[in-house]
C-alpha positions in Angstrom: 225.5 130.9 -54.5 222.2 132.4 -55.6 218.7 131.0 -54.9 217.2 132.1 -58.1 213.4 132.6 -58.5 211.4 130.8 -61.1 211.9 132.0 -64.6 215.3 133.6 -64.1 217.6 130.7 -63.4 217.9 127.0 -62.6 215.1 126.7 -60.1 212.8 123.9 -61.2 209.2 124.7 -62.0 206.1 122.6 -62.4 206.7 122.5 -66.2 210.2 121.1 -65.6 208.7 118.2 -63.6 209.6 119.6 -60.2 206.7 117.8 -58.6 207.1 114.7 -60.8 205.0 113.5 -63.6 202.4 111.8 -61.3 201.6 114.8 -59.3 198.6 117.1 -59.8 199.5 120.7 -59.1 196.5 122.7 -57.9 196.6 126.5 -57.9 194.1 128.4 -55.8 196.0 131.7 -55.8 194.9 134.0 -58.6 193.6 132.1 -61.6 192.5 128.7 -60.3 193.7 125.8 -62.3 194.9 122.2 -62.1 198.0 121.2 -64.0 199.6 117.8 -64.6 201.7 116.3 -67.4 198.5 116.8 -69.5 197.1 120.3 -69.0 193.7 120.3 -67.3 191.8 123.4 -66.3 189.1 124.3 -63.8 186.7 125.1 -66.6 185.9 121.4 -66.8 184.2 121.7 -63.5 181.8 124.6 -64.1 181.6 127.7 -61.9 179.8 126.0 -58.9 182.0 122.9 -59.3 185.1 125.1 -59.1 183.9 126.7 -55.9 183.1 123.3 -54.5 186.5 122.0 -55.4 188.2 125.1 -53.9 186.2 124.5 -50.6 187.2 120.8 -50.4 190.9 121.6 -51.1 190.8 124.3 -48.5 189.3 122.0 -45.8 190.8 118.6 -46.6 190.5 115.5 -44.4 187.2 116.8 -43.0 183.8 115.2 -43.5 181.4 117.7 -45.1 177.6 116.9 -45.1 176.4 116.8 -48.7 173.2 118.8 -47.7 175.4 121.6 -46.4 177.5 121.6 -49.6 174.4 121.8 -51.7 173.2 124.7 -49.7 176.5 126.5 -50.1 177.0 126.0 -53.8 173.5 125.4 -55.3 171.3 127.5 -52.9 168.7 128.1 -55.6 168.2 124.4 -56.5 165.4 122.3 -55.0 166.3 119.0 -53.3 166.5 116.6 -56.2 168.0 119.1 -58.6 170.6 120.1 -56.0 171.6 116.5 -55.4 172.0 115.9 -59.2 174.2 119.0 -59.5 176.3 117.9 -56.5 176.7 114.4 -57.8 177.8 115.7 -61.2 180.3 118.1 -59.7 181.8 115.4 -57.5 182.0 113.1 -60.5 183.8 115.7 -62.6 186.3 116.4 -59.7 186.9 112.7 -59.2 187.6 112.4 -63.0 190.1 115.2 -62.8 191.9 113.6 -59.8 191.9 110.3 -61.7 194.2 111.9 -64.3 197.0 111.1 -61.9 198.4 107.6 -62.3 198.6 107.5 -58.5 194.8 107.9 -58.1 193.0 104.8 -56.7 189.2 104.3 -56.8 187.7 104.7 -53.4 190.5 107.0 -52.2 191.3 110.7 -52.3 187.7 111.9 -52.9 185.3 109.7 -50.9 181.6 109.7 -50.2 180.7 108.0 -47.0 177.0 108.0 -46.3 175.8 111.6 -46.3 179.4 113.0 -46.2 182.0 113.9 -48.7 185.8 114.0 -47.8 188.8 115.1 -49.9 191.9 113.5 -48.4 195.5 114.8 -48.5 197.7 112.6 -50.7 201.4 112.8 -51.6 200.5 113.2 -55.3 198.3 116.3 -54.7 200.3 119.5 -54.6 198.1 122.4 -53.6 199.6 125.9 -53.4 197.7 126.8 -50.3 198.9 123.6 -48.5 202.5 124.5 -49.5 202.2 128.0 -48.2 200.8 126.8 -44.9 203.7 124.4 -44.6 206.3 127.0 -45.2 204.6 129.5 -42.8 204.5 126.8 -40.1 208.3 126.2 -40.5 209.1 129.9 -40.4 207.0 130.4 -37.3 209.0 127.7 -35.5 211.8 129.7 -33.8 214.0 126.5 -33.7 213.7 126.2 -37.5 214.0 129.9 -38.3 217.7 129.6 -39.4 218.0 130.1 -43.1 220.2 127.1 -43.3 217.2 125.0 -42.2 214.9 126.2 -44.8 215.1 124.6 -48.2 215.9 127.8 -50.2 214.7 126.7 -53.6 211.5 125.1 -52.3 210.8 128.0 -50.0 211.1 130.5 -52.9 209.2 128.3 -55.3 206.3 128.2 -52.8 206.2 131.9 -52.3 206.4 132.6 -56.1 203.3 130.4 -56.5 201.3 133.2 -54.9 199.8 134.8 -58.1 196.9 136.7 -56.7 194.1 136.6 -54.1 192.8 133.2 -53.0 190.0 132.2 -55.4 190.1 135.5 -57.0 186.8 136.8 -58.3 184.7 135.0 -55.7 183.1 136.7 -52.7 181.5 134.1 -50.4 182.1 134.8 -46.7 184.3 131.8 -46.2 186.4 132.7 -49.2 186.9 136.3 -48.0 188.0 135.1 -44.6 190.4 132.6 -45.9 191.7 135.0 -48.5 192.7 137.5 -45.8 194.3 134.8 -43.7 196.4 133.4 -46.5 197.4 136.8 -47.7 198.7 137.7 -44.3 200.7 134.4 -44.1 202.1 135.1 -47.6 203.3 138.6 -46.6 204.6 137.5 -43.3 206.5 134.5 -44.7 207.9 136.6 -47.6 209.2 139.2 -45.1 211.0 136.6 -43.1 212.6 134.9 -46.1 213.6 138.3 -47.6 215.4 139.1 -44.4 217.0 135.7 -44.2 218.3 136.1 -47.7 219.5 139.6 -47.0 221.4 138.6 -43.9 223.2 136.0 -46.0 223.9 138.6 -48.6 221.8 137.0 -51.3 220.7 140.4 -52.3 219.5 139.6 -55.8 217.1 136.9 -54.6 215.9 139.0 -51.6 215.1 142.0 -53.8 213.3 139.8 -56.3 211.1 138.3 -53.6 210.4 141.6 -52.0 209.3 143.0 -55.3 207.1 140.0 -55.9 205.4 140.4 -52.5 204.9 144.2 -53.0 203.0 143.5 -56.3 200.2 142.2 -54.1 200.6 144.6 -51.2 202.3 147.7 -52.5 201.6 149.8 -49.4 203.2 147.4 -46.9 205.7 150.0 -45.6 207.9 147.7 -43.6 208.5 145.6 -46.7 209.2 148.8 -48.7 211.9 149.8 -46.1 213.4 146.3 -46.3 213.6 146.6 -50.1 215.3 150.0 -49.9 217.9 148.6 -47.5 218.6 145.7 -49.8 219.0 147.9 -52.9 221.4 150.1 -51.0 223.4 147.1 -49.7 223.6 145.8 -53.2 225.2 149.0 -54.3 222.1 150.2 -56.1 221.6 153.3 -54.1 220.3 155.3 -57.0 217.7 152.7 -57.7 216.6 152.8 -54.1 216.2 156.5 -54.3 214.2 156.3 -57.5 212.0 153.6 -56.0 211.3 155.6 -52.9 210.4 158.7 -55.0 208.0 156.7 -57.1 206.5 154.9 -54.2 206.1 158.2 -52.2 204.3 159.7 -55.2 202.0 156.7 -55.4 201.3 156.9 -51.6 200.2 160.5 -51.9 198.2 160.0 -55.0 196.3 156.9 -54.0 196.0 157.2 -50.2 196.6 160.9 -49.6 199.2 160.1 -46.9 203.0 160.5 -46.4 205.5 157.8 -45.5 206.2 157.2 -41.8 209.0 159.0 -40.1 210.9 155.7 -39.9 210.8 155.5 -43.7 211.8 159.1 -44.2 214.7 158.6 -41.8 215.9 155.5 -43.6 215.8 157.2 -47.0 217.9 160.0 -45.6 220.5 157.5 -44.4 220.6 156.0 -47.9 221.0 159.4 -49.4 224.0 160.0 -47.1 225.5 156.6 -47.9 228.6 156.9 -50.0 229.8 153.3 -50.3 228.7 149.8 -49.2 231.5 149.7 -46.6 229.7 152.3 -44.5 226.4 150.4 -44.6 226.9 148.4 -41.3 224.0 150.3 -39.7 221.7 149.2 -42.6 222.8 145.6 -42.2 221.8 145.7 -38.6 218.2 146.6 -39.7 217.9 143.1 -41.3 218.6 141.3 -38.0 215.2 141.5 -36.3 212.4 139.2 -37.0 209.8 140.9 -34.7 209.1 143.7 -37.1 208.6 141.2 -40.0 206.1 139.2 -38.0 204.2 142.3 -36.8 204.1 143.7 -40.3 201.6 141.1 -41.4 199.3 141.3 -38.4 
């Protein structure tokens, strides 16, 4: 059995109707976009409208005062001009949501007096909501058995991380949320990588580790885990080449050397002659504590 990542096997993707034809898939990681059976993009909302939409998707089910939203996203506009801009952005977002057959007038995105609320609904699939759900499951010790985590959906959620939250924006609330979500992504990826490794799904564990390292290449605990997995998958030469390349990058970009723990590990791998002698490496995949601390 192999839990194959998107694009390399039978794992359904949004294009394959994984979320169903009625669902709107919202991406806030990397290039922000909304996709449905008919492709629709954030460009329809305008720059300030995209930021407003990102804010409402980030803080759903909460009433937000319209005056505060105007101050956040149209700070240079006077009162009447700001209200018109806000009304236009809300209208455009509501129109986008209405592209789902499940949308009902008066629901999902509501204006009640002076407050605006975006509600969670079953037909809205937001990548940040999905990550928060997976992270909560993994943090629950009683559910931290790989058999209890839907492998395909867990991997699909982590592969939806395509870059920093609302990449290119620098508002304070965005920077704070970006750091929090990135930490949750790395932490969750580490736990799932270890789960897959312990079950000897080395291909999938290696692919996910590489995916996470694209966005955090100096996360040394994750690098060590990748080296272990490559060695256990009888790819010792590849592990050694990866370490040499990563070590060079570390010196060139940061001017530092790998930790003693990493250097000791690579020596173990150099001394490894066959997979049957790798029981000491398998034991390194057993602990969850390091994985959690790695993202703190």
